[in-house]
Structure formats: structure tokens, C-alpha cells
Steps between C-alpha positions, in 0.01 A plus 500: 500500500881483536681270737692638791819366356446636149750755378401858423637474151255341269534271203398776266845656530625848566260680269209258547156569648547255789747710692299813436175333622678380815624849572163650441331249730767569767443875472122447526526281807746715679313817432171346607647398841657841540179672409322279768742595781510871424125526436442350842735739677334816351152365546544413865638841585175666390285245678650542840274778620192290399643206681555726804133589511359148426730295731577765761870501439713762667839616351687192640234274324552673170880469539457128563288454191791645295775347702347146504564500119837661493659312789470141354567641156843636618579203730432236230636670188840335537327166540296567183827568304652186634199287416483644154861404433454156661149388396453698178392857452191424317370252759564744787356786300175320454473378858556858623245646265244246611570574867473870450166454330368283787613754748306766321181290542572472874534875526176551315315278744665636815265602787769647734838674493670177609355290209573780248862513627521123466384518144756769432768278644407223258522756213847600628622130499366469137670827388825383655490191282413687180711816521854350474396291196383802306829689464700171482279379215544822311872485552528152359250520214632854401873467555608752245561853637270672247219240523520496876470875501184478285345232720583705816341808340182301448533373857518865612212603278281230647602616844381843407168362352425317823570814698291699257199265511526405864367821661217548256386141491554442865350825624194469282460131592528576873248786469245316291538135608686516837855444592468120455469552128853633477638157590271327259663708226807292543332173399470559128839645485636196682319266268655677202848473647441122560382455140803671356737327748388158402673541162802669653840392385683329787878501443689276736717668776822634354706446815567219746216376706508681836410349841253689722596732771253452787697704761520802274140482406390463864709792618375723218139415569541546880674840448232639266207353701616612833607841376158544341320419823712751685466779245129468457397440865762727669356842408137387594530278812821652636839351532399226733710193594362279218564775243857576615570121522385453138722795393806353687449155345464662148833680559665186616372302195633792271840476664521122473380488134819609329717284734297190401482581137886541472536146616226350279598296197206640295361797695167643441637846552797541257708757674768472235261680261559816692861505417393651182436872532233514228301214660529677835385833349206353314373309804535813711288692246247219500471507878480878542249560216278216629499648850417848358229380260313287757506774758397764248223284349335440841530860589332620179226240542427614860535861401250478221236281674539616863606860490348570161190290556522358148320174415721207382403561145585871520828420664585259216431761239708757683801262515474434122740775402760360729472151360487622137822686570661165598414357157636817336818469695554133390448611143735784528763278658479270193518786255806664669674167563743544212597858572483517881714277712288280726647618827400853393151387433480343853651799672273745309193289583570465869595872532180600325288279720683622814448867431130438403444320822645785701273729305201282581591516860466875488192517284288193527375498855395861517407577141222378274564222250515749206809647650707189572416243232778620257763417773355155535510447128870607489567240770346228277708625206819468698413146616419395145850611395667286764333155450636355183866621514527393869358152433728453195800579721385260771487214243827610344678497834520121538582191294204367286458181724464726809222719362234317698675571834594853400142581400378354819748708709395810322148414567565435869646847534218651317248335728704586811486865380121468453471348846690786657305751306172366648655475853664837482163663409359364820796623697468860369129508556561391861281310750298820570357494154271208408229454241186352674220388274288796600767761419365749235814708469856505630624740765810718500714214614408291203573786255842549666578122481407487129730792423785326688427186299552689174817662633638159586414371152671796331820455706512136407483580127775759525710253687442260211635764265812527714554122497454491124771764446748371758468121433447472129635818320859395471418140414244586230622523144334496167667180404857374541644848518707678749278409802585176682197264497366402844584136572332247724731200561356163423424288806524165320607388157733659252479644146339179381210572744448848374752677715683817420447865555142587579410861421240738599365816343580546135773235479469175310472209741539134432160480350545776256603457140362187323152396588517154661154433366642552157257761394669806369195715587260487787128538495359839420429646836 
């Protein structure tokens, strides 16, 4: 096993097998952890109706089961990025994976909504530790533009595979063995990620050691936690004094956060990243598509199992075309990467997903599954087109030593989008529509609320298309051509610390060119 202070470049030299082995192990570990997180998200969505019946959860309880995971995930992602840079990415990766696996065991043993939500919160903390390390490790172990693109394509393919297997495995497991079994599915995947992660190359931090930022972390956690309480409870209990107070405090924390971060020596929230238009555009796409996907996925799960009276296994099979389309979209994005500018791929994917969601809002609620499944599949195809190009631009929008923080900030916005997607679904359904354990079907109000949820998701995707065109089109070239590369100024250090222009889509950033690992070719992925 490699030491934390051991370099990525191995003694075997540029063309040796040591560097290739380290890259392969990194890819295995990262993809296993990614598979774990995504498998859990798709599995839990299909298990919610079963949890509703067994634990007597209403709509607010179901929202808390989802939000209890997403809220600490979003609030602690920046801390995870900082800890990875400070303590070593492999060490934090392993600790987070172990914590996620332990949280899964708590969920499987839960006897109430409160315990299940607590286990989900433990999972969220573990995921917050793991996620920033995955993209940062890929960025550092695959610094060459072409090799990084290949690694990110594999990353996207694994994302699609998890989405593909999640509904079928989770739905069948919930139907045959009960909803607790869907959390037990995480255990072997977590052990696989731990086994691969033990041999993970652990390069030392590239930049200066940063000091923690407790005020920023506290304000971010307070903002997200209080806003979640208000968003989930407000539509169901009414906008009482405690709910409005929580909302007011969340707004105050949100207003204070940028003021505090501007004065911090090493802020957790790097506002200077947003000076780059490409970084701003890619994070906007991340936020909006996460909101849309989480709202749409919960809508389709409720639609199939509550309105359509499908069993969890049947619902999983019916979602299979959508998830297969995500994989196809990721493959298509890789195949067209040389001929299609990345910003065009992102704009095309978000537009396709947006139009498909609007079509679903028209067809899915009132028509049988045989009529609307092609629109759902087109939505998956569009999302598959977006993932790899958008993530590549996110990593290319900052200096190499800042990739941990940048990945964490992108993850924060993704999880905030997911949180708002869950909260907005409760808001559009309204307090008059709840899902008691004895409910056999939904009423007209539920059908109307589900339609509004799909409309909201479609509008978010089309807004992401607009953001891509307006914020990235003029700054995105196919190299060092006529387009001026987007630049994020360095906060500390100079050229000797890896400074210089940092580019986004299609431009060659500071990590492009020669492979810092020395290997001229990356692993076959």
C-alpha cells in the first residue's frame, strides 16, 4: 500500500506499468464509490412507497428521508474538499466510504422514520467526504486532457450503469425482500470501494496548506439546514411562527455568508471562482439539472407506484429505458467529443431533457405507460449528453491545486439543487395532498401536483440551456484559437505554483499537454 506522501509518478518511469497500475486502481476506487452513491439514490426512490406503508410516513416523512441525506451532503461537501487537501485525499476517501457503509446498516435496521432519517444523515456525511476526492483524484492522476477525457467518460459510464441497475435491483429487492434490503445492497459495494481505495495513489497536496474556515462552514450548514426545515414543513404544517423563523434565519445566514467569505484568508466558499464565466455556467447547469432530475425521479416513482399501482419491481423495469438512455447519452457524448464542441453537447442535452420533461407533463399523468415511456427515455439521453462535458469544464475552470475545492463547490450546488427539487415537489403537491399509509390511489390534486412537478423540471432544464449558451459560448474554443479562454485568477501563489490562465470547455488548461505522470497513454477505458 502506498504512503500518503508518495508521489503519483512511479519508479517504473513514464511508460512503466507502475503508473498505469496506479491509474487503474484510482479509476476502480473512484468508480466504486460513485456507483455506491448513485445506486443508493435510485434504490431509495423506488423504496419510498414501501417505507410509506411499513412506517406510516406521510409526504413530509418521505421528504425528510430524502432531505436528511441531501442536507448534510451539501452542507459538508466544502469541508470534505478542505479535509482532502489538508489530510490526504485517500485517507478522507476511505473514512467517508466506511461512514457511508455504516449509515447504510443503520438504515437497514431502522424501525421508525426518525431512525431511518438519522441513518440517511450518516450516509450524507460519508458521501460529503468521498465525493470531492473522486473528481480531484481523477484530475491529478489523469492530468492530460485526452486521458482525463477518457477517465471522465468511464466515470460517466459508471454513473449510467448505477442508474441502469438501481431501479431494477432496488425495485426487485424491495418487492421480494422488503425495503430494508435496498440499503443492504450498499454494503458489498462499499466494501469493494474500500478494498480498491486501500491501494489508491495518494499524491501530496499541490498547493499551500489552507487553514479551516469555521464561520463559513457554520453559516452554510445553518442556511441549508434551516431552509430545509422551512421548505419541508411549511407546505404541510402551515407557515407557523417556527417555520417562518427558520426561513428568516436561513435568509440571514445566506446574506452573511458571502460577506464573511470575502474576509476569510482561506474561505471554504471560493467566490473568486465565479469570476470565470465558464465555471459559473457549468455550476449553473449542475444546479438546475440536479433540481430537475430529483424532482422528476420522485414524480415518476410516485406516478408508477401510486397512480399506476405498479409494484416496486415493475416500476424498476419500467424505468429501465430511461436509465439505459443515460448510458447511451454518455457513450454518444464521448463519440462526438472530437466533432461537436462541448458547449453544444451540453446545450443539446439540456434542451432535449427540457422538452422531454414538458412532454411528460402533458402525457405521463393521464396516459398509460406505453404512451409516455419514449419521452422519459429521451430525457435520460439528454442528461447522459450533459454529464462528461460539463464535469470536464468544471475541472478545467480552476488551477490544478484548487480542484478539490472546485469539485466540492460543484457538488454543493448539485446537492442544493437536489434539495430544492425534493422541497419543490412537496410545495407543488401542497398541504392538501398527503400520502397516508392506507392510501391506495392518488386523487385529482396529486395528479395535478405531479404534472406541475414535471413542468418545473422541464423549465429548469431549458434554463440550463440558456445559461450554457449565454455564459460559455463566446469563451469556448477548440483550442487556442480565436476565442479568448475563460480565466480564473489565482488566489495565492504565482506561475511557480501552477498559475496562469485556466480554461474551460475545449481549451487547453494548465494541466493539458504533457502528462505529469509521465505516461504518454492512459489506461484503456
